[in-house]
C-alpha positions in Angstrom: -7.3 48.3 22.0 -4.8 49.2 19.6 -6.7 51.0 16.7 -3.7 50.9 14.3 -3.8 47.3 14.5 -7.5 47.3 13.1 -6.9 49.3 9.9 -5.6 46.1 7.9 -8.8 44.5 8.6 -11.1 47.1 8.3 -9.3 48.0 4.9 -9.9 44.4 3.6 -13.6 44.7 4.7 -13.8 48.2 2.5 -12.4 46.3 -0.6 -15.0 43.3 0.2 -17.7 45.4 0.1 -17.0 47.7 -2.6 -15.9 45.0 -5.2 -19.2 43.6 -4.3 -21.2 46.6 -4.9 -19.3 47.5 -8.2 -19.9 43.8 -9.5 -23.3 43.4 -8.6 -24.2 47.0 -9.7 -22.6 46.2 -13.3 -24.5 42.8 -13.7 -27.8 44.6 -12.3 -27.4 47.3 -14.7 -27.2 45.1 -17.6 -29.7 42.7 -16.8 -32.5 45.6 -16.1 -30.9 47.3 -19.1 -32.0 44.4 -21.0 -35.7 44.4 -19.7 -35.9 48.0 -20.2 -34.4 48.3 -24.0 -36.3 45.2 -25.6 -39.5 46.3 -23.5 -39.3 49.8 -25.3 -38.7 48.1 -28.7 -41.6 46.3 -28.0 -43.9 49.0 -27.1 -43.9 48.4 -23.5 -43.3 51.9 -21.7 -40.9 51.8 -18.6 -41.9 54.5 -15.8 -39.1 53.8 -13.5 -35.6 52.0 -13.7 -34.0 51.7 -10.7 -30.4 51.0 -9.8 -31.0 49.7 -6.1 -33.8 49.7 -3.9 -35.0 52.0 -1.0 -34.8 55.8 -0.7 -33.9 57.4 -3.7 -30.4 59.2 -3.6 -30.4 60.6 -7.6 -33.5 60.7 -10.1 -33.9 62.2 -13.4 -36.4 61.9 -16.1 -35.7 61.4 -19.8 -37.8 62.6 -22.9 -40.0 59.1 -23.4 -41.1 60.0 -19.3 -39.1 57.3 -17.6 -37.7 57.9 -14.3 -34.0 57.0 -14.0 -32.9 56.7 -10.4 -30.1 55.5 -7.9 -31.2 54.2 -4.8 -29.5 53.6 -1.4 -29.7 50.0 -1.3 -27.2 48.4 -3.8 -28.7 44.9 -3.6 -30.5 44.8 -6.8 -32.6 46.9 -9.2 -35.5 46.7 -11.2 -37.7 48.1 -14.0 -41.1 49.1 -13.4 -43.0 49.2 -16.5 -46.5 51.0 -16.7 -49.3 48.9 -15.5 -46.9 47.5 -12.7 -48.0 47.5 -8.7 -44.4 46.9 -7.5 -41.2 45.8 -8.9 -41.9 42.5 -9.2 -44.1 43.3 -12.0 -47.2 42.5 -10.3 -50.4 43.5 -11.9 -51.9 47.3 -10.3 -55.6 46.0 -11.2 -57.2 49.3 -10.8 -54.4 51.4 -13.0 -55.1 48.6 -15.8 -59.1 48.9 -15.6 -59.0 52.9 -16.0 -56.5 52.4 -19.1 -57.9 52.7 -22.6 -56.8 49.9 -25.2 -54.5 51.8 -26.8 -52.9 52.5 -23.3 -53.1 49.2 -22.2 -51.2 48.3 -25.1 -47.9 50.1 -23.8 -48.2 48.0 -20.2 -46.3 44.9 -19.4 -49.8 43.0 -18.6 -51.7 44.3 -21.8 -49.0 44.0 -24.4 -49.0 41.0 -26.9 -47.6 37.7 -25.5 -44.5 37.8 -27.9 -43.8 41.3 -26.6 -43.9 40.0 -22.8 -41.7 37.2 -23.1 -38.9 39.3 -25.2 -39.1 41.7 -22.7 -38.8 39.0 -19.8 -36.1 36.8 -21.5 -34.0 40.1 -22.5 -32.7 40.4 -18.8 -30.8 37.0 -18.5 -30.0 37.0 -22.2 -28.3 40.4 -21.6 -26.1 38.7 -18.8 -25.0 36.3 -21.1 -24.3 38.7 -23.5 -22.0 40.4 -21.0 -20.3 37.6 -19.9 -19.2 36.4 -23.4 -18.2 39.9 -24.5 -16.2 40.1 -21.3 -14.8 36.7 -22.0 -13.8 37.7 -25.5 -12.3 40.8 -24.5 -10.1 39.3 -21.9 -8.8 36.6 -24.1 -8.3 39.1 -26.8 -6.1 41.0 -24.8 -4.1 38.3 -23.6 -3.7 36.7 -27.3 -3.0 32.8 -27.6 0.3 30.7 -27.5 1.2 29.8 -30.9 2.5 26.9 -32.5 6.0 27.4 -30.8 6.9 28.1 -27.2 8.7 31.4 -27.0 9.9 32.8 -23.6 8.2 36.3 -22.7 8.8 37.6 -19.3 10.5 35.5 -16.9 9.1 35.4 -13.4 10.7 36.1 -10.4 12.1 32.6 -8.9 14.9 31.7 -5.8 17.5 30.8 -8.4 17.1 33.1 -11.2 20.3 34.6 -11.0 21.4 31.1 -12.3 19.1 31.5 -15.5 20.6 32.3 -19.0 17.4 31.6 -20.6 16.1 35.0 -22.1 12.8 36.6 -23.6 12.6 35.9 -27.3 14.1 32.6 -26.8 12.2 30.0 -28.9 12.2 26.3 -26.7 13.1 23.5 -28.8 13.7 21.0 -26.2 14.1 20.8 -22.0 16.2 18.4 -20.3 16.8 16.5 -23.7 13.1 16.3 -24.5 11.5 18.0 -27.6 8.5 20.1 -27.1 5.5 18.4 -28.0 2.6 19.8 -30.2 0.5 21.5 -27.8 -2.6 19.8 -28.6 -1.4 16.2 -28.1 -2.3 16.0 -24.3 -0.6 12.3 -24.0 2.4 13.5 -25.3 2.5 16.4 -23.2 1.7 14.0 -20.1 4.5 11.7 -20.8 6.9 14.9 -21.3 6.0 16.3 -17.9 6.7 12.5 -16.3 10.0 11.9 -17.9 11.4 15.6 -17.0 14.0 15.4 -14.4 12.5 17.4 -11.0 15.8 19.8 -11.0 16.3 23.4 -11.0 18.2 25.0 -13.1 17.6 22.9 -16.5 19.2 22.6 -19.6 17.0 24.2 -22.6 17.8 23.9 -26.2 16.7 27.3 -27.5 16.6 29.0 -31.2 18.2 32.9 -30.5 19.0 35.4 -33.1 19.0 32.1 -35.9 21.7 30.1 -33.7 20.4 26.9 -31.7 22.2 26.7 -28.2 22.0 25.8 -24.8 20.6 27.7 -21.8 20.0 27.0 -18.2 16.5 27.8 -17.0 14.0 26.8 -14.4 11.9 23.9 -14.2 9.3 24.4 -16.4 5.9 24.0 -14.1 7.4 25.3 -10.7 5.7 25.6 -7.1 4.8 29.4 -8.1 1.3 30.9 -6.9 0.1 32.9 -9.9 -3.8 32.8 -8.5 -5.3 32.2 -5.3 -8.9 30.6 -4.9 -11.0 33.2 -3.0 -12.2 31.7 0.8 -9.1 28.9 0.6 -6.9 27.6 3.0 -4.0 29.3 1.0 -6.2 32.6 0.9 -7.0 32.7 4.6 -3.6 32.1 5.6 -2.1 35.0 3.7 -0.3 33.5 1.1 0.0 35.9 -2.1 0.7 35.7 -5.6 4.3 35.3 -6.6 5.1 33.3 -3.5 6.9 30.3 -4.5 7.1 27.0 -2.4 10.7 25.7 -1.7 9.8 22.9 1.2 7.0 20.5 2.3 7.7 19.2 5.9 11.4 20.0 5.6 12.0 18.5 2.1 12.7 20.7 -0.7 10.4 20.7 -3.8 10.8 22.3 -7.5 7.7 20.9 -9.2 4.3 21.9 -8.8 3.5 18.5 -9.2 5.6 17.5 -5.7 3.2 20.0 -4.2 0.0 19.2 -5.5 0.9 15.1 -4.9 1.7 16.0 -1.0 -1.4 18.1 -0.7 -3.6 15.1 -2.2 -1.9 12.4 -0.6 -2.0 14.2 2.7 -5.6 13.4 3.2 -6.2 16.5 5.2 -3.1 16.3 7.0 -1.8 19.6 8.0 1.5 20.5 6.1 4.5 22.6 7.3 5.1 24.8 4.0 8.1 27.0 3.3 7.6 29.6 0.8 10.0 31.9 -0.7 8.6 35.6 -0.7 10.6 39.0 -1.7 14.1 36.7 -1.1 13.0 35.6 2.3 11.8 32.4 3.6 8.5 32.0 5.5 6.7 29.1 7.0 2.8 28.3 6.6 0.8 25.4 8.5 -2.2 24.8 5.8 -4.6 22.0 6.3 -6.0 21.2 2.7 -9.8 21.2 2.5 -12.0 18.8 0.6 -13.4 20.3 -2.5 -15.6 18.9 -4.8 -14.6 19.7 -8.2 -16.6 19.3 -11.8 -15.6 16.7 -14.5 -15.7 16.9 -18.2 -18.8 14.0 -18.1 -20.8 16.3 -15.8 -19.8 14.5 -12.5 -18.2 15.6 -9.6 -14.8 14.4 -7.9 -13.6 15.1 -4.3 -10.1 16.4 -4.0 -8.0 17.9 -1.3 -7.1 21.3 -2.1 -5.2 24.5 -0.8 -6.4 26.8 -3.3 -3.8 27.9 -5.4 -3.5 28.0 -9.2 0.3 27.6 -10.7 1.9 28.1 -14.4 4.8 28.2 -16.4 8.1 29.4 -15.1 7.6 32.4 -17.7 5.1 34.2 -19.4 5.0 32.5 -22.9 4.7 35.1 -25.8 1.5 34.9 -27.4 -0.1 36.1 -30.7 -3.4 38.0 -31.8 -6.6 36.3 -31.0 -9.1 37.2 -34.0 -12.6 38.3 -33.1 -14.4 36.2 -34.3 -12.3 33.3 -32.4 -12.7 35.0 -29.4 -16.4 35.5 -29.5 -16.7 31.8 -30.0 -14.6 30.8 -27.4 -16.4 33.6 -25.0 -19.6 31.6 -26.0 -18.0 28.1 -25.1 -16.8 29.4 -21.8 -20.2 30.9 -20.7 -21.7 27.5 -21.8 -19.1 25.7 -19.6 -20.2 27.9 -16.5 -24.2 27.4 -17.3 -23.2 23.5 -17.6 -20.9 23.3 -14.4 -23.6 25.6 -12.5 -26.6 23.2 -13.5 -24.8 19.8 -12.9 -23.3 21.4 -9.2 -27.1 22.3 -8.2 -28.1 18.7 -9.4 -25.4 16.9 -7.4 -26.3 18.7 -4.4 -30.0 18.1 -4.4 -29.1 14.6 -4.8 -26.6 14.4 -2.1 -23.6 13.5 -4.3 -21.7 16.7 -3.3 -21.8 19.0 -0.1 -24.4 21.8 -0.1 -21.7 23.8 1.2 -20.8 24.5 -2.2 -24.0 26.9 -2.5 -22.9 30.6 -1.5 -24.8 33.2 0.2 -24.2 37.0 -0.4 -21.7 36.8 2.1 -19.6 34.2 0.4 -20.0 36.2 -3.0 -18.7 39.6 -1.2 -15.9 37.6 0.0 -15.1 36.3 -3.5 -15.5 39.7 -5.0 -12.9 41.4 -2.8 -10.5 38.2 -3.1 -10.8 38.9 -7.1 -10.3 42.3 -6.8 -7.0 42.1 -4.8 -5.8 39.9 -7.5 -5.9 42.5 -10.5 -8.2 44.4 -12.2 -8.1 41.4 -15.3 -9.4 38.6 -12.5 -12.3 41.2 -11.4 -13.3 41.8 -14.7 -13.3 37.9 -15.3 -15.1 37.3 -12.1 -17.7 39.8 -12.9 -18.4 37.8 -16.1 -18.9 34.6 -14.3 -21.4 36.3 -11.6 -23.1 37.5 -14.7 -23.7 34.0 -16.1 -24.7 32.5 -12.5 -27.3 35.3 -12.3 -28.5 35.1 -15.7 -28.5 31.5 -15.1 -30.4 31.6 -11.5 -33.3 33.9 -13.2 -34.1 31.6 -15.8 -35.0 29.3 -12.8 -38.8 28.4 -13.0 -40.0 30.3 -9.7 -42.5 32.8 -9.6 -41.2 36.6 -8.8 -37.8 35.4 -11.3 -37.9 35.7 -14.8 -38.2 32.2 -15.1 -41.3 31.9 -13.4 -42.8 34.9 -15.7 -41.9 32.8 -18.9 -43.5 30.2 -17.3 -47.0 32.0 -17.0 -47.0 33.1 -20.5 -46.1 29.5 -21.7 -49.0 28.6 -19.9 -51.1 31.5 -21.7 -49.6 30.2 -25.1 -51.2 26.8 -24.2 -54.8 27.6 -22.8 -55.1 31.2 -24.5 -55.5 32.8 -21.4 -52.9 33.6 -18.5 -53.2 32.6 -15.0 -55.8 34.0 -12.9 -54.9 37.2 -10.8 -55.7 35.3 -7.5 -53.4 32.3 -8.8 -50.9 34.8 -9.7 -50.6 36.4 -6.2 -50.6 32.9 -4.4 -47.7 31.5 -6.8 -45.9 35.2 -6.5 -46.1 34.8 -2.4 -44.6 30.9 -2.5 -41.7 32.0 -5.1 -40.5 35.1 -3.0 -40.6 32.7 0.3 -38.5 30.5 -1.8 -36.1 32.6 -2.9 -36.1 34.3 0.5 -35.6 30.8 2.1 -32.1 29.8 -0.6 -31.0 33.0 0.2 -30.9 32.5 4.2 -29.9 28.7 3.3 -26.6 30.4 1.5 -26.0 32.9 4.3 -25.9 29.9 6.5 -23.4 28.0 4.4 -21.2 31.3 4.5 -21.3 31.5 8.4 -21.0 27.9 9.2 -19.6 25.8 6.5 -15.7 25.2 6.6 
């Protein structure tokens, strides 16, 4: 066996595991810190704050008597409050019975209902806050395109030597058509449809106070700017920056030509010619059926190879204000929540494939794939995953935060909590359900196409 031949695969596996551990650790730390800090503010004492499970690798006690620790199995974490029997906040009956009324007030089970509710709800809420902050930060860092289309950095394309378009040019028209208002979707659709599919094209630009013509690329070329993890293109070895030049031997210059060929082929394997570092490479890709969410909450199944494109140049951007970025971050988080709920509903009803539900292996592979596409892509993925984990924890399943909130709602209505015996049974059922979902997701990771 050639050991050296295994190194690239080994390196990729290390990246997948490391990216998964880093992403999960950040999300879990924020989630559990939400429980901890709101519990502390509410007068509930935390005995242990653990990142990970199993044997303790490092620990220390703070001045409040809380033990902070890192454990060997980085698959989650927990806060153990005073009076808890375990990491799932089960009641330690013997300990609770031995406490004075004043000490019971500082336990999770003896605190007022409002304090327990706030403490439990804080975990998912902190996940959502993390997502909003990250989304807002990325948007502020990237800026936003202004009212004018201004050329930033030109991307590397096969005909770059023929272009006279320059960074800083203000584009007024392309191929004889005026640039429409960015907010006018219908006008932009007509603009795309009527643009000649050729390369180079004539751009009318404003440069140094003068209006002149310049040669530039087709505005939306078939370039790979992003890769969907675990997609046909990703698994085939395509990379960011690859430019498709032909499909089944027919030259293309527009991303729409690639899109039409993939969607129109209905799963037929395509022979694709790709330009990479000045060299032509051949790939045979078989598109996959993908269930895609729609604006109305439904799903449409399309054929996809899993790439994202963009303009032939980075458009110049202007700064985005903090308030505007936060609003955009809230909207982005809301879209993820809405899409996740809609996806689960459609899976339960059979409208879309249950293979859309990933398990730990799929999430780990996605973590590695996003990390390989750059720090910003990885950070954005952490925010998406944080939203998903926050939402999952709000599901009304015992052992999850949502299950505890249901118990508190019952207590608020009836005036007393469920009995200890009923809680034990419900927690066991909830744990069984959660483990079953994990096994189902893992089965999808291993056997779904």
